[in-house]
N, C-alpha and C positions, 0 to 999 in steps of 0.2 A: 270437911271442906264446905265452906258456905257458897252461896250462889255467886257472889262476886268473884271469889277465887276461881270457881269453875269457868266463869266467862273469861277471866284473864288467861287461864290455862289454855282454853280453846283458842283465844286470839293469838297467844304465843305459838301454839302448835300450827295455826294457819300461816303465820309468818314464816315459820321454819319450812313448812311444806312449799310455800310460794318461792322461798329462796332456793330450796333444793330443785324445784321445777325450773326456775330461771337458770341455775347453774347447769342443769342437765341440757336445757335447750341451747345454751351457749356452747357447751361442749359438742353437741350435735352439729351446730352450725359450723364450728371450727373444723370438725371432722369432714363435713361436706366440702368446705373450702379447700382443705388439704387434699382431698381426693380430686377435686376439680383441678387444682394446681398440678397435681401429679399426672392427671390425665392430659392436661395441656402440654406439660413438659414432655411426656411420652410421645404425644403427637408431633411436637416440634422435632424431637430426636428422630422419630420415624421419617418425617419429611426430609430432614437433613441427610439421613442415611440413604433414602431413595435418590435424593439429588446427587449425593456422592457416588452412588452406584451408577447412575446414568452418566455422570461425568467420567467415571472410570471406564465405562463401556466406550464412550466417545474417544477418550484418550487412547484406549487400546486399539480402537479402529484407526485413529490417526497414526499411531505408532506402527501398525501393520502397513499402512499406506506409505509411511516414510521409509520403512525397511524395504518395501517393494521398489522404491525409487532410488535407494541408496546406491552409491558406487560400490564396487567390490571391496571387501574388507582388506585384501592384500594391497598395501599402499603402493608399491611399485607398479603392480598390474593396473590398479585403478588410475594412477597418474598417466601411464602410457596409453591405455585404452581411451580415456576421456579426451586426452589431447588429440589423439588420432580422430576421434569422433568429431571434435570441433573443426579440425582441419577439413574433414570430409564434408561437413555441412556447409562450410563457407565455399569450398571448391564446387560442390554440386549445385549450389545456388548461383554459381557463375562469378563469384568475387575473386579478386586477386589478393592472396594473402602475403603481406609484407613481413609480418612478425606474428609469432604465436609462442609466447614465452611463459614458462611456469614460474610464478612468483609465490609459490606456497612456502609457508614457514613451519618450522618444527613446533609442535603443540604438546602441552602437558596432559591434556584431557585424554585418557585412554579410550573413552567411549565414542569419541567423534574425531574424524580426520577431515580437515578442511583443505581444499585445493583452490588456488587462485591463479588465473591465467590472464595475461595482458595480450591483447591481439590488436593488430592494425591491418586494415584491408582497404581495397579500392574496388569500386564497382558502380553500377547504375542503381537508381532508386528501386527499380523493380527487383533487382537482385538482392538488395537489402531486405525488402519486404519478404522475399522468398526465404532468406536465411532466418529472419525473425519468426516466421511461421513454423519453420522446421524446429527452431529452438524451443518455442513455447508449446509445441505439440509433443515434444519428446518426453519420455517418462522419467527423466533423471532428476535427482535432487539438486537443483541448480538455480541460479538467478544471474541476471545482468545487474551488477551493483553500480556501474558508472558507464556513461556513454557520451561520446562527443562525435558529432557529424559535421563535416565542413565540405563546402563545394569546391570543385576544381575551378581553375581560372576561367574556363569557358562555360561553366555552369551545366555541363552535360553529364558529369559524373560526381562522385563524392568520395571523401576519405572517411573511414570509420575507425574510431578508437574505442575499444570496449574493455571493461574489466569484468571477467566472468568468475563467479564463485560456484563451487560444487562441494558435495559433502558425502562422506562415507560413515555409516554407523557400524559400531563394533559387532552388533548382534545381527547384522545382515547375513543371510545364509548363502550369498553368492561370493565366491572367492576369485573367479577368473573371467567374469563376463559382466557387461553392462546390462541394465534393465532392458527388457524387450517390450515391443508394442508401443502404444501411445499413452501419453500422460493424462489425457482427458480431452473432451470435446471443447473447441473454441466457439465463440459466439458466431463467427462467420467463417465461410470457406476461404481457402487459400486465394482463389481468384477474386473474391469480394474484397478481401484485405488489400491485395495488390492493386486492384482498380481504384480503390479509395485513396491509397497512398500516392500512387503514380499519377492519378488524375489531378493532383495539385502540386505543381513544382514549387517546392519551398525555397529554391535557390534563385528565383527571378522575382523582380518587382511585379507585384500583382497589378493588373490593369482592370479597373472596375468597369462593369458593363452597364451600370446604372448610377446616376448621380446621387441616388438616395441610398446607396449601399451603406454609407457610413458618414456620420457627422464629422468624424475626425478626418476622413479621407477628403472631404470638402475643404477642411482647414489646410491639409497638406497641399492640395492642388492650387490653393489660392496664394501660395508663396512659401510654405514651410518645406523646402526641398530637403533639409537635413532629416526631418522626421520620415520623409518618403524614402530616404536612403538607409534608414536604420532598420535592418531586418532582424526579426526574432529567429535566430539561426540554430539554436541548440539548447538542450536542457540536460544537466547532469545531476546526479544524486550522490551525496557523500555523507559524512558524519554529521554535518550541520544542515542537512536537508537539501532541498532543490536549489540549483543555481542556474539562472537563465543567462544566455549569451546574446548580445546584440552586435551584429556585424554591420559596419558601414560599407555599403555596396561600392562606393566610389574609391575608397582608400583601403578597404579590407581590415580596417582597425576594429578590434574587438573590445567590448565593454561587458562586464559581468555584474549581475545583480542578484541579491537574495531577498527573501521576504522581509519587508520593513525598510529596505533601502530606498532613498530618493532617486528619481531618474529625471534628467534634464538634458534633452537633445534638441537643438533648434528651438522652436517655440513650444515644444512638448515638455510639460512639467507634471510630475505627479509622484506618487509613492507606490511601491510594489506591495499590494495588500495580500495577495495569495499567489501561490505557485503550485502547479502539479506537473505531470509529465508532458502535457501537451498544450498548456495555456497559462496565461498570467492575468490576474485581475489587478488593475491599476486605478488608484483613486486620484482624481484630479478635478479641481474646481467644484468640489461637492458631488461629483459623479463617480460611478464605478464603470470603468471600461474593460472589455475583455479583448485580449490580444492572443491569437492562436499561433502556434509554431508555423513558421513560413510566411507570416504576414509582416509588413513594416508598421512602424508606429502610426503612420497616417491612416492605417486601416483598422485601428482599434475602434470597437463599436460599443455604444452604451450597453451595459449588461442586460437590461430589460428587452433590448431589441435583438439579442443574439440567439434566442430560442429557435430551434429548427435550422 
């Protein structure tokens, strides 16, 4: 083998070694990437497992709470005990019960029994506040799904119509008694709630103590008597969301509005932008006004001025 052939052989061998080195480096890099991907996937799965475990613990805690609030599993006993309990809360609050009817329907789901009651009662605003405090302080699995409150002709008392739903879970360990104790602490005491509610008579036309109370009130006092007569008298919640009722104080005529509906009473015109259990947001002339339960349209205030 001459010198030229030797050089060529060495060059070829160098190329082969370089190629093998490059292939080995690429395989190493691929292995590192695979391991990194496997590690990242394992970390994601571990995080998901931890999240699922935490959610499971919260769900089990919530289920234990629901079981503790459930009506008894015996349908007939639960139906009777809960109806008696509702009657007692209304009576002990001082309200006159005109009707307390069971409107429950047969259900196919064996794990849950639902009970629905329709009640009508009369009383004072303070007595209603007392009943509501008792209801929401109780430990039962229950809710008020619809409510209508209307005043008597002399505005000294009210008529109440409620739909109350309650529930019994099949795995509740109580068969013949309601849950005992309290359902949880409320934000305020019984007296504080009663004083706040009774301190504002929602069934009479509000008389402003200051001319600066409301821009809309000034509009009403300057001649819009219809808006001043239009009282935001009630709010009910159903399958289609909240519905507000406006009662004309002079005639007793009722108007009903949902979110998105236009409203036009007297000189007051606008659109119902938002509704919740105690207030309505009305858009009119490029402004957003807030109207609270018990106020008339003339008392609607610009939203930015309503804080506090």
